[in-house]
C-alpha atoms as one frame of an Amber mdcrd trajectory, in Angstrom:
protein
  -5.607  42.862 -79.546  -3.134  40.350 -80.887  -2.227  36.967 -79.496   1.297
  36.334 -78.257   2.172  34.514 -81.471   0.824  37.383 -83.594   2.761  39.866
 -81.442   5.999  37.963 -82.017   5.322  37.992 -85.771   4.707  41.757 -85.630
   8.015  42.253 -83.821   9.751  40.059 -86.390   8.350  42.197 -89.200   9.872
  45.215 -87.418  13.296  43.605 -87.346  13.315  41.878 -83.964  14.376  38.302
 -84.584  14.146  35.957 -81.634  16.232  32.807 -81.550  14.913  29.479 -80.319
  16.314  30.170 -76.855  14.442  33.495 -76.623  11.189  31.921 -77.819  11.723
  29.184 -75.233  12.150  31.785 -72.472   9.033  33.644 -73.602   6.827  30.561
 -73.461   8.516  29.228 -70.312   7.792  32.566 -68.606   4.173  32.418 -69.702
   3.725  28.923 -68.295   5.826  29.515 -65.164   4.064  32.723 -64.098   0.652
  31.976 -65.626   0.649  35.616 -66.740  -1.830  36.898 -69.298  -0.775  37.541
 -72.894  -1.063  41.270 -72.129   1.561  41.000 -69.382   3.744  38.706 -71.483
   3.727  41.171 -74.384   4.379  44.084 -72.022   7.302  42.247 -70.413   8.771
  41.573 -73.875   8.322  45.220 -74.872   9.880  46.519 -71.650  12.751  44.045
 -71.833  13.586  45.264 -75.335  13.301  48.927 -74.315  15.350  48.599 -71.141
  17.953  46.032 -72.188  18.116  47.031 -75.893  17.885  43.312 -76.710  15.960
  40.306 -75.458  17.401  39.152 -72.126  15.571  36.018 -70.979  16.471  36.283
 -67.296  15.453  39.959 -67.180  12.149  39.100 -68.886  11.414  36.288 -66.392
  12.303  38.598 -63.503   9.869  41.234 -64.799   7.089  38.667 -65.139   7.718
  37.373 -61.622   7.600  40.934 -60.287   4.380  41.663 -62.147   2.589  38.576
 -60.862   3.968  38.917 -57.302   2.694  42.509 -57.156  -0.752  41.770 -58.596
  -0.183  43.740 -61.782  -2.955  43.017 -64.264  -2.474  45.269 -67.301   0.030
  47.176 -69.405  -0.439  50.553 -67.721   0.100  49.059 -64.257   3.229  47.269
 -65.500   4.692  50.441 -66.978   3.885  52.406 -63.819   5.561  49.665 -61.771
   8.844  49.748 -63.701   8.844  53.551 -63.642   8.205  53.558 -59.887  11.086
  51.100 -59.379  13.219  53.329 -61.641  13.844  50.474 -64.045  12.313  52.496
 -66.878  12.767  56.262 -66.846   9.594  58.327 -66.882   8.851  59.968 -70.202
């Protein structure tokens, strides 16, 4: 299990380059929602999959939804976005 910083470095190595504003949103969302690194990384992943790029407001909205609905792990987060039809079922 990687830390948030390690996860961002992994994404960078795969070609996802985040600007200072995106990094700011990521860490702001973490502090604002007090979400775990697992939920933060899942919200980043889902934002990239759904929006095809990093959208800070979408990411924050996902995190707020996760914490408001008591979502604790990646599988619950994915099930939540599929249930809300934000992410199509695969």
